[in-house]
C-alpha positions in Angstrom: -22.4 5.8 -2.3 -22.2 7.1 -5.8 -19.9 5.6 -8.4 -17.8 8.7 -8.5 -17.2 8.5 -4.7 -16.2 4.8 -5.0 -13.7 5.6 -7.7 -12.2 8.4 -5.5 -11.8 6.0 -2.6 -10.2 3.3 -4.8 -7.8 5.9 -6.1 -6.9 7.1 -2.7 -6.2 3.5 -1.6 -4.0 2.9 -4.6 -2.1 6.1 -3.9 -1.6 5.1 -0.3 -0.4 1.7 -1.3 2.1 3.1 -3.8 3.4 5.6 -1.2 4.0 2.8 1.3 5.9 0.7 -1.2 8.1 3.7 -2.4 8.7 4.6 1.3 9.9 1.1 2.0 12.1 1.0 -1.1 13.6 4.4 -0.1 14.4 3.1 3.4 16.0 0.0 1.9 18.6 2.1 0.2 19.7 3.7 3.5 19.9 0.8 5.9 20.9 -2.8 6.4 20.0 -5.3 3.7 18.5 -8.0 5.9 16.4 -5.5 7.8 15.3 -4.0 4.4 14.1 -7.3 3.1 11.9 -7.8 6.2 10.6 -4.2 6.0 9.8 -4.5 2.3 7.9 -7.8 2.8 5.9 -6.2 5.6 5.1 -3.2 3.4 3.9 -5.3 0.5 1.7 -7.3 2.9 0.2 -4.2 4.3 -0.5 -2.8 0.8 -2.2 -6.0 -0.1 -4.3 -5.8 3.1 -5.3 -2.2 2.3 -6.3 -3.0 -1.2 -8.3 -6.1 -0.1 -10.1 -3.9 2.5 -11.0 -1.3 -0.1 -12.3 -3.9 -2.5 -14.4 -5.5 0.3 -15.8 -2.1 1.2 -17.2 -1.5 -2.3 -18.1 -5.1 -3.2 
């Protein structure tokens, strides 16, 4: 893969991660606090997993 394609994939992964975090934060504002904390922790964990997978793909 060319360097340009790698950068595009990394950017898409970062955008996806940001979207997941903002979606979880938005849902936190509309529902129960205890449930929100759990959802937010899950979202952050998933984002970390996605970023790790993207880094492993291009390493």
